[in-house]
C-alpha positions as semicolon CSV with decimal commas, in nm:
position;residue;x (nm);y (nm);z (nm)
1;X;-0,883;-0,864;-1,768
2;X;-0,520;-0,965;-1,826
3;X;-0,263;-0,684;-1,813
4;X;0,049;-0,879;-1,717
5;X;0,082;-1,172;-1,958
6;X;0,414;-1,334;-1,876
7;X;0,734;-1,299;-1,674
8;X;1,057;-1,485;-1,745
9;X;1,301;-1,526;-1,458
10;X;1,675;-1,473;-1,484
11;X;1,845;-1,786;-1,621
12;X;2,116;-1,827;-1,359
13;X;2,221;-2,168;-1,499
14;X;2,331;-2,017;-1,828
15;X;2,712;-2,037;-1,834
16;X;2,765;-1,675;-1,936
17;X;2,517;-1,553;-1,673
18;X;2,686;-1,765;-1,408
19;X;3,028;-1,625;-1,493
20;X;2,892;-1,271;-1,481
21;X;2,718;-1,281;-1,143
22;X;2,992;-1,495;-0,988
23;X;3,246;-1,234;-1,091
24;X;3,041;-0,938;-0,967
25;X;2,937;-1,090;-0,635
26;X;3,232;-1,320;-0,557
27;X;3,288;-1,159;-0,215
28;X;2,926;-1,184;-0,104
29;X;2,805;-1,424;0,165
30;X;2,556;-1,699;0,086
31;X;2,274;-1,490;0,236
32;X;2,362;-1,200;0,007
33;X;2,326;-1,429;-0,298
34;X;1,948;-1,445;-0,239
35;X;1,739;-1,513;-0,450
36;X;1,996;-1,703;-0,661
37;X;1,928;-2,075;-0,627
38;X;1,569;-2,038;-0,511
39;X;1,396;-2,099;-0,844
40;X;1,663;-2,224;-1,086
41;X;1,569;-2,594;-1,056
42;X;1,195;-2,552;-1,063
43;X;1,073;-2,241;-1,244
44;X;1,171;-2,026;-1,542
45;X;0,848;-1,863;-1,652
46;X;0,508;-1,759;-1,517
47;X;0,207;-1,717;-1,747
48;X;-0,071;-1,514;-1,590
49;X;-0,449;-1,533;-1,604
50;X;-0,718;-1,305;-1,455
51;X;-0,637;-1,465;-1,119
52;X;-0,301;-1,633;-1,065
53;X;-0,220;-1,793;-0,729
54;X;0,122;-1,878;-0,585
55;X;0,087;-2,169;-0,344
56;X;0,342;-2,348;-0,127
57;X;0,472;-2,409;0,222
58;X;0,692;-2,177;0,426
59;X;1,023;-2,116;0,252
60;X;0,903;-2,216;-0,096
61;X;0,964;-1,864;-0,227
62;X;0,610;-1,745;-0,304
63;X;0,653;-1,407;-0,132
64;X;0,995;-1,365;-0,293
65;X;0,845;-1,446;-0,633
66;X;0,567;-1,194;-0,575
67;X;0,828;-0,929;-0,494
68;X;1,033;-1,020;-0,801
69;X;0,723;-0,972;-1,017
70;X;0,645;-0,639;-0,849
71;X;0,999;-0,506;-0,892
72;X;1,035;-0,633;-1,249
73;X;0,723;-0,448;-1,366
74;X;0,803;-0,152;-1,134
75;X;0,477;-0,178;-0,946
76;X;0,389;0,079;-0,682
77;X;0,398;-0,035;-0,321
78;X;0,305;0,152;-0,003
79;X;0,616;0,034;0,182
80;X;0,978;-0,005;0,073
81;X;1,097;-0,365;0,030
82;X;1,431;-0,462;0,187
83;X;1,645;-0,633;-0,077
84;X;2,006;-0,734;-0,140
85;X;2,233;-0,623;-0,425
86;X;2,186;-0,967;-0,580
87;X;1,809;-0,922;-0,568
88;X;1,845;-0,598;-0,765
89;X;2,071;-0,772;-1,016
90;X;1,831;-1,068;-1,047
91;X;1,534;-0,840;-1,112
92;X;1,720;-0,647;-1,384
93;X;1,772;-0,977;-1,568
94;X;1,403;-1,072;-1,561
95;X;1,174;-0,983;-1,853
96;X;0,799;-0,953;-1,891
97;X;0,524;-0,917;-2,149
98;X;0,202;-0,719;-2,124
99;X;-0,129;-0,808;-2,282
100;X;-0,248;-0,452;-2,220
101;X;-0,047;-0,171;-2,065
102;X;-0,037;-0,214;-1,688
103;X;-0,241;0,071;-1,531
104;X;-0,048;0,317;-1,314
105;X;-0,283;0,264;-1,019
106;X;-0,173;-0,100;-0,996
107;X;0,005;-0,194;-0,674
108;X;0,137;-0,463;-0,442
109;X;-0,044;-0,498;-0,109
110;X;0,123;-0,697;0,168
111;X;0,026;-0,798;0,520
112;X;0,252;-0,527;0,662
113;X;0,047;-0,263;0,479
114;X;-0,270;-0,389;0,650
115;X;-0,115;-0,378;0,996
116;X;0,034;-0,034;0,931
117;X;-0,316;0,084;0,838
118;X;-0,461;-0,061;1,161
119;X;-0,188;0,101;1,371
120;X;-0,245;0,432;1,192
121;X;-0,618;0,424;1,279
122;X;-0,536;0,355;1,643
123;X;-0,280;0,635;1,652
124;X;-0,525;0,880;1,492
125;X;-0,790;0,785;1,747
126;X;-0,552;0,841;2,039
127;X;-0,458;1,184;1,900
128;X;-0,823;1,277;1,842
129;X;-0,924;1,159;2,189
130;X;-0,658;1,381;2,347
131;X;-0,768;1,678;2,134
132;X;-1,131;1,624;2,230
133;X;-1,055;1,622;2,601
134;X;-0,842;1,933;2,578
135;X;-1,109;2,115;2,376
136;X;-1,374;2,045;2,639
137;X;-1,147;2,136;2,931
138;X;-1,027;2,454;2,761
139;X;-1,382;2,575;2,696
140;X;-1,495;2,497;3,050
141;X;-1,206;2,701;3,193
142;X;-1,274;3,027;3,003
143;X;-1,291;3,309;3,259
144;X;-1,207;3,643;3,099
145;X;-1,467;3,761;2,847
146;X;-1,472;4,086;2,646
147;X;-1,826;4,126;2,512
148;X;-1,707;4,358;2,234
149;X;-1,474;4,091;2,100
150;X;-1,644;3,851;1,849
151;X;-1,399;3,572;1,937
152;X;-1,482;3,607;2,307
153;X;-1,854;3,595;2,231
154;X;-1,798;3,271;2,041
155;X;-1,604;3,133;2,337
156;X;-1,879;3,219;2,585
157;X;-2,138;3,046;2,366
158;X;-1,917;2,736;2,358
159;X;-1,872;2,757;2,734
160;X;-2,245;2,770;2,793
161;X;-2,293;2,475;2,561
162;X;-2,022;2,278;2,743
163;X;-2,191;2,343;3,078
164;X;-2,530;2,239;2,942
165;X;-2,410;1,915;2,777
166;X;-2,224;1,620;2,921
167;X;-1,860;1,591;2,831
168;X;-1,939;1,305;2,590
169;X;-2,219;1,501;2,421
170;X;-2,005;1,813;2,379
171;X;-1,708;1,624;2,236
172;X;-1,925;1,430;1,994
173;X;-2,102;1,745;1,872
174;X;-1,804;1,979;1,848
175;X;-1,500;1,767;1,766
176;X;-1,638;1,468;1,580
177;X;-1,638;1,093;1,613
178;X;-1,331;0,875;1,632
179;X;-1,303;0,595;1,379
180;X;-1,475;0,281;1,501
181;X;-1,239;0,019;1,640
182;X;-1,298;-0,291;1,426
183;X;-1,117;-0,621;1,467
184;X;-0,794;-0,674;1,274
185;X;-0,975;-0,906;1,033
186;X;-1,255;-0,656;0,969
187;X;-1,003;-0,377;0,918
188;X;-0,810;-0,596;0,672
189;X;-1,121;-0,664;0,464
190;X;-1,214;-0,293;0,462
191;X;-0,856;-0,209;0,366
192;X;-0,877;-0,429;0,055
193;X;-1,225;-0,301;-0,030
194;X;-1,089;0,054;-0,024
195;X;-0,761;-0,018;-0,205
196;X;-0,895;-0,229;-0,492
197;X;-1,013;0,009;-0,765
198;X;-1,128;-0,045;-1,121
199;X;-0,897;-0,135;-1,411
200;X;-0,579;-0,233;-1,227
201;X;-0,338;-0,515;-1,149
202;X;-0,301;-0,617;-0,784
203;X;-0,036;-0,835;-0,624
204;X;-0,152;-0,957;-0,282
205;X;0,079;-1,124;-0,030
206;X;-0,117;-1,360;0,197
207;X;-0,419;-1,127;0,221
208;X;-0,603;-1,376;0,444
209;X;-0,385;-1,297;0,747
210;X;-0,594;-1,205;1,055
211;X;-0,920;-1,297;0,880
212;X;-1,173;-1,548;1,011
213;X;-1,305;-1,810;0,765
214;X;-1,618;-1,599;0,710
215;X;-1,413;-1,289;0,627
216;X;-1,189;-1,493;0,396
217;X;-1,502;-1,599;0,206
218;X;-1,603;-1,232;0,181
219;X;-1,256;-1,149;0,050
220;X;-1,292;-1,430;-0,205
221;X;-1,616;-1,272;-0,327
222;X;-1,455;-0,926;-0,337
223;X;-1,172;-1,054;-0,557
224;X;-1,406;-1,245;-0,789
225;X;-1,636;-0,944;-0,824
226;X;-1,337;-0,716;-0,891
227;X;-1,230;-0,940;-1,178
228;X;-1,581;-0,969;-1,318
229;X;-1,708;-0,613;-1,278
230;X;-1,398;-0,394;-1,232
231;X;-1,159;-0,535;-1,495
232;X;-0,898;-0,620;-1,233
233;X;-0,620;-0,878;-1,248
234;X;-0,473;-1,049;-0,940
235;X;-0,153;-1,235;-0,855
236;X;-0,183;-1,371;-0,500
237;X;0,051;-1,560;-0,268
238;X;-0,166;-1,759;-0,027
239;X;-0,215;-2,057;0,206
240;X;-0,590;-2,009;0,243
241;X;-0,819;-2,288;0,116
242;X;-1,086;-2,025;0,054
243;X;-0,860;-1,805;-0,160
244;X;-0,720;-2,111;-0,340
245;X;-1,078;-2,195;-0,439
246;X;-1,120;-1,868;-0,633
247;X;-1,316;-1,928;-0,952
248;X;-1,104;-1,995;-1,263
249;X;-0,779;-1,927;-1,077
250;X;-0,451;-2,057;-1,216
251;X;-0,251;-2,209;-0,932
252;X;0,126;-2,257;-0,934
253;X;0,239;-2,519;-0,684
254;X;0,579;-2,392;-0,571
255;X;0,635;-2,702;-0,356
256;X;0,672;-2,911;-0,672
257;X;1,004;-2,949;-0,857
258;X;0,962;-2,844;-1,130
259;X;0,672;-2,614;-1,043
260;X;0,336;-2,746;-1,163
261;X;-0,004;-2,591;-1,234
262;X;-0,272;-2,769;-1,030
263;X;-0,634;-2,747;-0,921
264;X;-0,692;-2,629;-0,566
265;X;-0,832;-2,966;-0,455
266;X;-0,517;-3,144;-0,578
267;X;-0,287;-2,953;-0,344
268;X;-0,131;-3,130;-0,046
269;X;-0,252;-2,881;0,213
270;X;-0,607;-2,910;0,085
271;X;-0,584;-3,288;0,123
272;X;-0,471;-3,236;0,484
273;X;-0,782;-3,024;0,552
274;X;-1,003;-3,280;0,380
275;X;-0,858;-3,578;0,571
276;X;-0,888;-3,394;0,902
277;X;-1,256;-3,306;0,861
278;X;-1,330;-3,643;0,703
279;X;-1,204;-3,812;1,019
280;X;-1,468;-3,617;1,215
281;X;-1,747;-3,659;0,961
282;X;-1,981;-3,822;1,215
283;X;-1,956;-3,515;1,435
284;X;-2,082;-3,294;1,152
285;X;-2,334;-3,531;0,996
286;X;-2,475;-3,718;1,294
287;X;-2,377;-3,494;1,583
288;X;-2,162;-3,763;1,746
289;X;-1,940;-3,644;2,025
290;X;-1,563;-3,690;2,024
291;X;-1,450;-3,940;2,287
């Protein structure tokens, strides 16, 4: 399903545009001119498919481009994005076209959102663990009981139960279980499984972070299934060979000037992986040891 059809970036090389932003921001430092100059020589327009991938090395601008898309179409995001005045100006000058109205539940999900979710789980578990311990200790220490008071009768029943059970048994029965502590990679995959709903557009910024190769393959399947069965559209910034191999994905190579659309196996980083494993082919095929 294609919701977002096209986005056209601000033409900063146009003489009138140059005169305008130079006049407005003449006192700004070079850092405050970001993202002016990042895409003007290599990219003016993005055309989107069911899955569109932004590929390139560090500093190529793929995360910036993802944020420009998100801000241009006013996409929801769990966390505020730090941006300069020039970034705001740049975004206002971008335009976009929709194939179908972009659903309100659409959102951008970044690596920071995953780690915030992991930290939140850990914080909740620490709070719950403290509450559990206090609940057990408080019940065990009950001394004054008024048998005519219903609340006191409840307390004495809890006290008897606490004395009969081990501390672990009492806490588990009365206060509940803490959330299981999964690895960061497992938590990341569960985060995406929970966040990705039907009929929506999702922008993902390097979703493979913290994931093992096996989990990246599971994420690949999750994305493909979400496109096929849930009518979702994805725009993803990634380095991962597994994510780059998504079925029928359109890949923009942001390392190229001008930017080109390529197959995943044509990309330079994929060739590096291939050459590396090819040099150790005997180890995989014949079990030869490395000298």
